[in-house]
LOMAR-885905 format. One line per 3 residues: number of its first residue (from 1); their letters; for each residue x, y, z of N, C-alpha, C. Coordinates in pm, 1 decimal. Layout:
! residues N
NUM> a> X Y Z X Y Z X Y Z  ...
//
This chain:
! residues 127
1> xxx> 989.6 12815.3 -9931.4 1081.3 12709.7 -9966.5 1063.5 12679.7 -10114.9  1173.0 12674.8 -10186.9 1166.1 12648.5 -10329.8 1142.7 12500.7 -10358.8  1225.1 12413.3 -10299.8 1206.1 12270.3 -10320.5 1276.1 12192.5 -10210.7
4> xxx> 1243.5 12064.8 -10204.6 1306.9 11973.6 -10109.4 1321.3 11838.6 -10176.8  1414.3 11759.1 -10127.2 1432.5 11623.3 -10177.4 1409.3 11528.7 -10060.9  1314.1 11435.6 -10081.0 1282.7 11337.9 -9977.4 1310.1 11197.9 -10029.5
7> xxx> 1318.9 11103.8 -9936.9 1340.9 10964.7 -9973.5 1225.6 10882.0 -9919.3  1162.6 10803.6 -10006.3 1057.3 10712.3 -9966.1 1052.2 10596.4 -10064.0  1031.6 10478.4 -10012.4 1023.8 10359.6 -10097.5 1153.6 10327.1 -10166.9
10> xxx> 1266.9 10369.4 -10109.6 1396.0 10341.7 -10171.4 1431.5 10433.8 -10286.6  1349.5 10536.2 -10309.6 1374.3 10629.6 -10418.9 1376.2 10772.4 -10364.3  1436.5 10862.5 -10440.7 1442.9 11002.4 -10400.9 1353.4 11084.6 -10493.3
13> xxx> 1279.2 11179.2 -10433.8 1186.2 11261.1 -10509.2 1208.8 11408.6 -10478.5  1201.4 11490.6 -10582.8 1209.8 11635.5 -10566.3 1067.9 11687.8 -10556.5  1039.5 11762.1 -10448.8 905.1 11814.3 -10428.9 910.3 11965.9 -10420.7
16> xxx> 803.5 12028.0 -10465.1 788.2 12171.9 -10459.8 654.6 12203.8 -10393.5  632.0 12327.9 -10351.7 502.6 12361.4 -10292.1 388.3 12336.5 -10390.4  276.9 12291.0 -10339.8 157.0 12261.7 -10419.4 181.7 12156.6 -10527.7
19> xxx> 273.3 12062.8 -10502.9 299.5 11957.9 -10600.8 228.9 11829.4 -10560.1  203.9 11745.4 -10659.6 144.6 11613.6 -10636.9 244.6 11510.4 -10686.7  247.6 11396.9 -10617.8 350.3 11297.9 -10644.9 289.6 11158.9 -10638.3
22> xxx> 331.0 11071.0 -10729.2 288.9 10931.4 -10727.0 407.6 10848.9 -10679.9  389.5 10780.2 -10566.0 496.7 10702.0 -10505.6 447.4 10559.9 -10483.0  536.3 10471.9 -10435.9 495.5 10336.7 -10403.4 398.1 10339.6 -10286.0
25> xxx> 313.1 10238.1 -10278.6 204.6 10236.3 -10180.5 255.7 10245.5 -10037.2  186.0 10327.7 -9959.1 212.9 10339.8 -9816.4 98.8 10269.7 -9744.5  130.7 10167.6 -9666.1 30.2 10087.7 -9597.7 -26.0 10159.8 -9476.1
28> xxx> -144.2 10116.2 -9434.0 -210.7 10159.9 -9310.7 -241.8 10309.2 -9305.0  -258.4 10372.2 -9419.5 -297.4 10513.2 -9424.1 -415.5 10524.3 -9520.2  -520.4 10593.8 -9476.1 -640.7 10608.4 -9557.6 -638.4 10742.4 -9630.3
31> xxx> -711.6 10753.6 -9742.8 -717.7 10881.3 -9814.3 -768.2 10993.9 -9724.3  -701.7 11108.9 -9734.6 -736.4 11225.2 -9654.0 -650.6 11240.5 -9529.8  -576.8 11136.3 -9492.0 -491.8 11143.6 -9373.3 -357.1 11206.1 -9407.1
34> xxx> -291.2 11258.6 -9303.6 -159.6 11319.3 -9321.8 -49.8 11214.6 -9311.5  54.0 11234.6 -9391.1 172.3 11149.0 -9388.8 290.8 11238.4 -9356.3  380.6 11190.6 -9273.3 499.9 11267.8 -9240.1 621.3 11197.5 -9298.6
37> xxx> 693.1 11267.9 -9383.8 816.8 11217.0 -9441.5 931.5 11275.5 -9359.9  1003.3 11189.6 -9288.3 1112.3 11238.2 -9203.3 1250.0 11215.4 -9264.8  1255.8 11147.5 -9378.6 1383.9 11128.1 -9445.7 1401.7 11238.5 -9550.4
40> xxx> 1437.6 11357.7 -9502.7 1457.7 11474.5 -9589.1 1607.1 11487.2 -9615.9  1643.6 11482.2 -9742.5 1784.6 11486.4 -9781.7 1835.3 11628.4 -9803.8  1748.1 11715.5 -9857.8 1791.4 11850.0 -9893.6 1672.5 11944.8 -9887.0
43> xxx> 1697.4 12065.7 -9841.3 1596.1 12171.4 -9840.7 1661.8 12295.8 -9898.2  1599.1 12355.0 -10001.6 1654.9 12474.4 -10065.3 1550.5 12584.5 -10066.9  1593.2 12703.3 -10025.5 1506.7 12820.3 -10025.8 1590.2 12938.7 -10072.8
46> xxx> 1580.2 12969.2 -10200.9 1661.5 13076.8 -10257.6 1808.6 13039.2 -10254.8  1889.2 13120.4 -10189.8 2032.4 13092.8 -10178.1 2064.8 13003.3 -10058.5  1968.0 12985.8 -9968.7 1988.3 12905.0 -9848.5 1961.4 12757.7 -9880.5
49> xxx> 2065.7 12675.8 -9875.7 2054.4 12532.6 -9905.5 2106.5 12454.2 -9785.8  2023.9 12362.1 -9738.7 2065.6 12275.0 -9628.4 2072.5 12132.6 -9680.3  2188.0 12069.3 -9660.4 2209.5 11932.8 -9707.9 2232.9 11843.4 -9587.5
52> xxx> 2164.7 11730.3 -9584.3 2176.7 11636.9 -9472.7 2292.0 11541.4 -9492.0  2324.9 11473.1 -9383.8 2434.1 11376.9 -9388.8 2392.1 11249.4 -9317.1  2317.0 11156.5 -9367.5 2247.5 11159.9 -9496.9 2114.2 11233.3 -9491.1
55> xxx> 2055.0 11250.7 -9370.5 1926.9 11318.1 -9358.1 1942.3 11442.0 -9271.3  1851.4 11537.9 -9290.1 1851.6 11657.7 -9207.1 1791.0 11623.5 -9071.2  1859.9 11663.0 -8966.3 1814.3 11635.9 -8829.7 1697.4 11727.0 -8795.0
58> xxx> 1589.7 11668.5 -8742.6 1478.0 11746.3 -8693.0 1388.7 11808.4 -8798.1  1401.7 11771.0 -8924.9 1318.7 11826.9 -9030.6 1231.2 11716.3 -9087.7  1103.0 11744.2 -9099.2 1011.8 11650.3 -9163.2 910.6 11730.7 -9244.7
61> xxx> 852.8 11666.6 -9345.0 760.1 11733.8 -9435.2 628.1 11657.8 -9434.6  518.1 11731.6 -9425.8 385.9 11671.0 -9422.1 323.9 11669.2 -9560.7  246.8 11563.6 -9586.3 173.2 11550.3 -9711.3 36.9 11492.0 -9679.4
64> xxx> -56.3 11505.3 -9772.7 -189.9 11449.0 -9756.6 -207.3 11340.3 -9861.7  -249.2 11222.1 -9817.0 -271.1 11111.2 -9908.0 -402.0 11134.0 -9982.9  -394.0 11134.7 -10114.5 -513.4 11157.2 -10194.9 -582.5 11026.6 -10230.9
67> xxx> -506.2 10928.9 -10281.2 -567.2 10801.4 -10318.0 -463.5 10691.3 -10330.5  -510.2 10568.3 -10311.6 -430.9 10449.1 -10339.4 -488.7 10386.9 -10465.8  -403.4 10346.2 -10557.5 -451.9 10287.3 -10682.1 -347.3 10193.7 -10739.4
70> xxx> -386.5 10123.7 -10846.1 -295.0 10033.0 -10914.6 -244.7 10100.9 -11041.4  -118.8 10077.0 -11074.2 -59.9 10132.8 -11194.9 -100.9 10053.1 -11317.7  -44.3 10088.6 -11430.8 -72.7 10017.7 -11555.1 -23.7 9874.7 -11548.0
73> xxx> -92.5 9786.9 -11619.5 -51.4 9647.3 -11623.5 64.7 9632.2 -11721.4  166.7 9561.1 -11675.5 277.4 9530.3 -11765.2 279.4 9379.8 -11788.8  324.8 9339.7 -11903.6 332.8 9198.6 -11939.1 477.6 9153.1 -11929.1
76> xxx> 497.7 9039.6 -11864.1 630.5 8980.9 -11851.7 624.9 8845.3 -11919.4  712.6 8822.7 -12018.8 712.4 8697.0 -12093.6 842.1 8622.7 -12072.8  828.8 8490.4 -12063.9 945.4 8403.6 -12055.4 942.6 8310.2 -12174.5
79> xxx> 1059.2 8281.4 -12226.3 1068.8 8191.0 -12339.5 1195.2 8108.3 -12325.1  1181.1 7979.1 -12336.2 1297.7 7890.6 -12333.9 1307.3 7822.0 -12469.2  1419.0 7837.9 -12530.9 1437.8 7787.2 -12666.5 1435.9 7634.2 -12670.8
82> xxx> 1384.9 7581.6 -12778.3 1386.4 7438.0 -12811.6 1313.2 7350.0 -12711.0  1224.1 7407.0 -12632.8 1151.9 7322.9 -12536.7 1001.6 7351.2 -12535.5  957.1 7434.1 -12625.9 816.0 7471.7 -12636.0 763.5 7530.0 -12504.0
85> xxx> 846.7 7603.5 -12436.6 809.3 7661.9 -12307.7 790.9 7811.8 -12323.5  668.1 7857.8 -12298.7 637.8 8000.8 -12299.3 550.1 8029.5 -12179.3  574.1 8145.3 -12117.6 492.1 8183.5 -12002.8 477.6 8334.9 -12003.5
88> xxx> 356.8 8383.0 -11988.5 330.7 8525.8 -11983.7 250.7 8556.1 -11857.8  300.0 8651.3 -11779.5 227.9 8694.4 -11660.3 217.4 8846.2 -11662.7  124.1 8900.6 -11584.7 106.3 9044.9 -11576.2 132.9 9093.1 -11435.1
91> xxx> 158.6 9223.7 -11422.5 184.8 9282.9 -11291.7 128.7 9424.0 -11290.1  61.9 9459.7 -11178.3 14.5 9596.2 -11157.5 68.3 9643.9 -11023.7  150.2 9747.8 -11027.4 213.4 9802.1 -10907.1 112.2 9880.0 -10823.9
94> xxx> 115.7 9860.9 -10691.7 32.3 9937.0 -10599.8 96.4 10074.6 -10579.7  21.5 10182.0 -10602.5 74.5 10317.3 -10595.9 -9.1 10405.2 -10503.0  50.0 10515.2 -10459.4 -16.1 10613.3 -10374.1 7.6 10751.5 -10432.0
97> xxx> -97.9 10832.0 -10436.1 -86.2 10970.6 -10483.2 -92.6 11061.0 -10361.4  9.4 11145.7 -10343.2 14.4 11238.3 -10230.3 29.2 11380.5 -10281.8  -17.8 11476.1 -10200.4 -2.7 11616.7 -10237.1 65.1 11690.4 -10122.7
100> xxx> 153.6 11779.5 -10159.0 227.9 11861.6 -10063.7 168.5 12001.7 -10071.0  96.9 12040.9 -9967.1 25.6 12168.2 -9969.8 120.1 12286.2 -9951.9  206.4 12278.2 -9850.6 288.6 12394.0 -9818.4 421.3 12345.6 -9762.2
103> xxx> 529.2 12395.7 -9815.3 661.4 12356.9 -9767.4 729.7 12470.9 -9692.4  658.4 12580.9 -9667.0 721.1 12697.9 -9606.0 781.6 12668.9 -9469.9  706.8 12601.5 -9385.0 755.2 12573.2 -9250.5 756.7 12423.0 -9228.6
106> xxx> 868.9 12357.2 -9252.9 871.5 12213.9 -9229.3 854.7 12184.1 -9080.8  779.2 12081.3 -9052.3 757.3 12042.0 -8912.8 887.2 11990.5 -8854.3  917.8 12034.1 -8733.1 1042.2 11991.7 -8669.5 1012.6 11888.3 -8563.2
109> xxx> 1091.9 11783.6 -8563.0 1080.4 11681.9 -8459.9 1167.4 11723.3 -8343.3  1131.1 11674.0 -8228.1 1215.5 11699.4 -8112.7 1334.6 11604.8 -8119.9  1451.4 11662.3 -8111.0 1573.2 11583.0 -8116.1 1621.7 11562.3 -7973.2
112> xxx> 1630.8 11437.1 -7935.2 1678.5 11407.2 -7801.0 1829.5 11423.8 -7796.6  1875.5 11474.8 -7685.3 2019.0 11495.3 -7670.8 2088.5 11360.5 -7660.8  2197.2 11350.8 -7730.4 2274.1 11227.2 -7726.0 2362.9 11228.6 -7603.1
115> xxx> 2354.5 11121.3 -7530.0 2438.6 11111.5 -7411.1 2574.4 11057.0 -7451.5  2673.8 11123.4 -7403.2 2808.6 11078.8 -7433.6 2848.3 10970.6 -7334.2  2894.4 10862.4 -7387.3 2938.4 10751.8 -7303.2 3089.3 10743.4 -7315.6
118> xxx> 3153.2 10757.6 -7203.5 3298.8 10751.4 -7204.5 3342.0 10607.8 -7177.0  3425.9 10560.9 -7261.2 3479.0 10426.9 -7241.5 3629.2 10437.0 -7224.8  3675.4 10366.6 -7130.6 3818.9 10365.8 -7106.3 3873.4 10229.7 -7145.2
121> xxx> 3981.1 10231.8 -7213.2 4046.8 10107.3 -7249.3 4138.6 10065.0 -7136.4  4115.5 9945.2 -7091.5 4199.6 9893.1 -6985.7 4314.4 9816.8 -7049.4  4429.2 9854.0 -7010.4 4547.0 9783.5 -7062.2 4607.6 9701.8 -6948.9
124> xxx> 4621.1 9579.3 -6978.0 4684.3 9493.4 -6879.1 4812.3 9437.1 -6939.7  4915.5 9451.0 -6866.2 5045.2 9405.1 -6914.5 5063.3 9258.8 -6876.8  5062.9 9174.5 -6978.1 5085.9 9031.2 -6955.1 5226.9 8999.0 -6997.6
127> x> 5297.2 8933.5 -6907.9 5437.1 8898.3 -6937.9 5456.5 8751.2 -6931.1
//
């Protein structure tokens, strides 16, 4: 597999085999554990490209969580004119580093068959 596009944390990421990625923090997972990304938007392998609508059915990609850490501190300043009001606060985003070992065979989920429900519209003639 050449590359895939997954969605996590409200963002889309392009991943390749043996790639490492820094994403928003994933809760309740410890370093060394496997993570399964089931929101796969696109999978490309040479000329063979599969595009989901919006996601590919039954395709998921595994990754290994390497570490959880905090990003760089950013400073946010507020200033209100003519009132001697100033406020500065800092923020450090919680991040997770994951590695994708192999994308050759994406793990497939079992897709349950959808049951068709037939509904009939009842028409009643009111006069």
